[in-house]
N, C-alpha and C positions, 0 to 999 in steps of 0.2 A: 676690816672686821668682815668677815663674808656671809652672802646671804643665801639662804636656802628659801626656794619658794614650793608648794605643795599646793597643784592644781584641782580643783574640782567641778568640771563641768555640771550645769545645771541636767543637762538630760540624759539619758543612757543612750548608749551605743545601739547600733541593731538588735543588738544578741541582746538588750535589755540591761545592757552591765554598765556602771559606773567606772571610767579610770582615773587613778590617781598618778598622778605625776609629781616628780619632782625634777626640778629645773628642766623640765621638759621634757624628761625621759620616764618613760610609763614605768611605774610601782606594782601596784597591786590593781585587782578589778574585785568589784563586790558588787552584789546582787541590789542593793538597797543606797541611797545617796547618803543616807544618815549614817550607815556603817562605815563608807569611804571616808567621808567627813569627822566622825570618831577615830577610824585609823590615822588620819592627816594629824588630830590633833594631838593622840598619842604620841606619834613619831616627832613631832615638831617638840612636843617635852622634851622627848629624850635625846636630839641632837641639839636644842637651845639651852641643854646643861652644859655643854661642851664652851670652852671660853674661847670669844671671839665670833661666833658664831651666830648671827638672826635668823631665826625662821618665821616665815608668813606662811600663812595657809590662804589661799587665794580662791575664793567661792564664787562659782557665777549665778546672779542671782534670775527670776522670771524673765527678767525685767532687759537681760543682757548684759550687763555691766558687773564685772569681775570686781570685788570686793577684797583686800585683805584684812586678814585677821592674825592678830600675836597669838601665842600659844593657848591663851586663857579663853581666847574665843568666846570673848564678852561683845566686844563691839570693833566695828572696822577701823583699820589705821588708815588716818588720810597724809598725804604730800609725802610719801614714801617713793613712787615710782613716778 
């Protein structure tokens, strides 16, 4: 099974944008963190519908800790990485 991970940082860049990366590759930029997370969750549902692909959304918290969520974005997944 392959693994795809969307990353969303806590803080924006110097231009005030949040970057979404897929497996370390920049995908899109957003004006708000909420928009970046919504995009990653929506995309993870599309990719996750493919057989043999597990998709996680990794979100950096205010404490600097990255937490992984499945496409339902309900609760962090533990013990995966």
